[in-house]
N, C-alpha and C positions, 0 to 999 in steps of 0.2 A: 505517396510511400503513405501506405493504409497502416496505421499506429496499430499494436499491438495491446498495449495499454489503455487503458480507457480512464482517465481518475475522473471522478465529479465528486463535489462538495456537498453535504448533505443540506448544509442553512445559509441564511445570509451571515455575514458575516458580525451579526450580532448575537446568533446563534451559535447550541455547542459545537464546537470543535468536531468533524470527522470527515474523513476522505475516502470514498469506495472507488476503489481500480479495478474495475474488470476486465478481464483478460477477454481479448477476440478469438473465436472461434473454441474456447474450451466453457467448460459449465466451470469456472471460477474466480474469484475473488478476492482481493485483498483488502482490508479497513486498518484505520489507519483514526485510533480513537475510539472510547464509544461512547460518545455521549448517545445524546435523544436519537433514535435508531426509526423514530416512525414513518420519515420517506422512504424509508425502505420496505419492498413489495415482500413476504413471505420468500417468494421464489428469487429477490436477489440475496435475500439473508442465506439462504439454503445453498448457494454458492461460494458465501465466503469461508476460506480454508486456512486463514493464518491471519489472527488481528493482534497488532501490533499497537499496545496502549503507551503513552509520553508520561503518564504516573498516575496515580486513584485518584486526584482530585472528582468533586461531583460530576462536573460537566463535562469530565473526560471518562468519567466508568460509570457512569448511571445506565446507560444502552446493556449493561450486564445483561438484565434480566429479561429483556425485550428478545435477543437473540440466545439466550439460555432455553427460553419455552417456543421458539422454533424450533429448536433444534436436539429437545429432546427424543423424539421418534427417530431421528436420522442416525442409520450408522456411520455415515464418516466422521471420524476422527478431527475435533476444531483444537488450532494450537494460537495460545494466546502468549504475546511475547512482554514484559513490561519491566521497569527497573525491581532493584531490592526492598522485595515486603508485598509482591505482587501475590505470591503462593498463598500467602497470610490472608490478603485482599479476599482473591476467590472462594478458598476455604469458608472465611465470614458472611461472606453472599450466601454460600451453598447451604450452611449448615443455620441460616433461618426458617429454610422448607421444612416440611417432614415430607418424607420419600418413603412410604410404607407399599405402596402401590408399580415400583416403577421395576419388579426384579427382569423384566423381559425387556426392558429400553436396551438398544445397543448402543444408545449415545456412550462416547468417553471425551472428554479435556483432558489437552495435556498443557500445562502452562509452565514456561520456561522465564527464570529472571537474571537480568544481566547486570552489573554493574561492576564498578571498581571495586567495590566492597567486598564482592564473591560473588558466586554462581549458584544456583540450587534449579530444581525444577521435581514436578510432580504431576497425579495422575490422578483423574478423577472419574469413575466408570458410576454413569448412572445404575448400573446392574447389581452395584456394589454400595449402593444407596452415597456415592458418593462421599466414600469413604477416602481421605487421601494416603495416597502411595506415591513413595518417594521413587524418580527415576535418574537414573548416574548423570554427573556433568553430563554436559553433552561437548565442552569446550570451547563452542562458537570460535571461532580461528579469525584472528583479526578482525573480531567484531561482527564478522557475519552471521545474523541470527539464523538467516535464511540462506543456502546455497543449493542449487538446482544447476542442469544442463545451461538452462536458458536465461534464469534469475537470479539475481541476487539482494538479498535485504541487509543491507549495514545499519549498525546501530552506534553514537556514543553518548555518554552519561555527561549531562550537565547540570548546571544550579542553577535550581528556584526557592533555594532556601531547605527546599527537598531533591533528590536525586528523581531525574526529569530522564528521558530517553527523547533524542531524535533521531531521526529514519531517513534513510534513503533507499531507493526501488531500483535497480540497475538489469535492465534488460542488456542478454551479454551479445547477442548481435540481433539483424532484423532481419530476415528472408521473409522478401516481398516477388509473389508470383507476378510476369509479366503478361499480361492477360491478352497483349497483341502479342506475343510470341506465341502463346497456346494456342491462340484461334487460325495462326498462319501455318501451323501443326497440323491443325482439323482437330484437335483432342477438345472434346468438352470438358466446362467445369465438373466436379463432381464431390464426393466425400472423398475420393483421394489425396484431391492437394493437402486436406488435412493431415491424413496419414505421412503426404510426403513433408510436412510444414515438421511434423514430430520428429522424422528421424534426421532432418534437419537439424533439430533442436539437440537432438540426444548424442549427436559425435559429429566431426567432422567429416563432410560430405567423401565418400572413400568408393570401393568398391563391391560396396553391398547390392545386388540387382533389385530393382523395385520396378512391379508390373501394372499396369494401367488399363482396364476394360472398360469398356464403354458398347452401349447399341447405336448402331447406326442406320437410324430408322428397323428394318429387320433384320439385317446384318451386324451379331457379335464383332466387335472390333476388340486388339490389343496392342500392347507396346510395351518392351522390356526396353532399360536401361539402366546404368550405376546411377548410384546418387549421386556421383559425380558429376555424370553425365544430364542427367536431370538437372543438376544445381547450372549447370554450364549453361543449358535450353532456356529455361525457362524462369531462371533467380536470381534477384538484383540485391546487391548486399549489401548493408548500410551498418551504420554504428546503432545499437539498440540505445533505444531512451531510459532518460533518468530521470528520477521525480525524488526531490527531497520535501521532507516535512519537517517544520522544527516550532516546537510552542512552548510558552511559558517559561522562557527563561530571562535572566537578566544579563544587562548588558555591559560583562565583564571580559578581560581579555583574555580567561580562557575560557569560556564559552568562545568568543570569538574564532580563536583559534580551531578549536575543536566542528565549528561549524562552518567554517572556509575548506578543510578537509574532508567532511564529510558529504557538503553540497558543490563542491567541487566543478563546476561547469553541467551540474545540471537543468536539461531543458526545462524542470519547470520546479520552480520553489516555491511549496507552499510555506509559510512564513506569519506568526503570529506580528501584531501593532497594535497592541491593546493602547496605545497612548497617542496623542499629539505632542510633540517634543514643548510643548509647552508647559507640559507636564509630568518633564521626564525625571525631577525630583520625586514625584508621586512613584511611576514609574522604577525608578532602583528601588528607592522602598519596598514593591511589592514584588519585583523580582520578576517584570518583564519588559518587554520591547516597545520606545514609541516606533512611529512608524518611519520618521530618519533613521533610526537605527535598523529596524529591518530591510530598509532600503541601503543602508551599508552595510549589512552583512551579505547583500545580493551581490554587489558591487567584487566584495572581498573574494567570495566564491566564481567571480565571471559567469555567472547563471545566466541562462538564456530570458527566461522572463520568471518575474516577480509575482506571486499569488497571493494578497492580504486579506489575514483572517480574525477572527478573535476580538472585535474593537470593543470597547467598553459601551454601555449602556447611555451612558452619560455624550457622546457623540452624533446619536442620531440627528441628521441631518446634515452631519457634515460628515459624509462620507467623500467625497469628492476631494475634503482638503486633506483627510486622509493619504488618500492615495496619491496627490499631490506634490505631498511632502516627502513620501517615501520615493518618488520615480524621480522626485530630483537629487536627491539622495543617491538614487543606484544610475540615472541616466539610462534605464535601459526600459524597455518592453516593460509594463507593470500594470497590475488588473486587481479588483477587488473579487473576493468568493461569492457565488452566487449559487443558490441551489438548482436543482435539475427536478423534473418528475422523474418519477420512478422510473415509467417504461422507456428513457432514452438511457437508462444505465444498462450495460452489458453485460 
């Protein structure tokens, strides 16, 4: 099965948190946290449609200016979601610049806050010099910040001494085209496969007709079936991927329960491991997790794979100890986040 969601961490575990999730077949990506974005090319940044910010500490938010600079001339609306106070944080960033030559710039930024203390949203249009315009409360039913036909992004508020959001990204259903079946029917691959996937994701397979046209040498060919028939003949259906992202939280009972619910049975669980357990008292004071605690959270949530990040720089050269400690507590597949080249990002 070729996955639809392609997550890549932007830095090594000692660098700024940042998870880029590219969407196969689409010019779209999701970004979790806004630390240093220098590993991303302008092309990759232009694909980002939605950004999910855990909180506005500098190492999670300093990349805002980077993506803003590349998006100013782009007409596509960029949406940012985060904890209470994010609208004010963004407004403060934008107020730090002089916007006297942007009247014709099409860029629009929408910011959505989610948290137990309340919800608010605002719009900032470049052509209006980023004046704040209040938006109606989006509701965010059952903690879903984003809900589309094929994907949902859920959130829960956790405690770090300040409000922090953790996130889950869930593909509803995965549709995989069986190329062997396609070949046996004598139909070549082409852009029509992307159109078929879009139809499948937008609604349950039904009686809507779908026509395929192609060239067989000099001879034009076509075949028409219902979406349901194409699905039956060519498509393998499986459960969608689930990715969870948790960082900068204390190991409290309330946080543990919320993470267990949010990350339940995730395929990939990205979790901070700021300290080794030998320094658990300091981890508690600072509102961070030890590697052992990250492993316990992974076990409680019954995830398939744990990926660790956000190590304290004091542990340089001890990365294997951190991974081993988490793996022992988890009892499952554990890895350490590593950066990738921009070219490998979807």
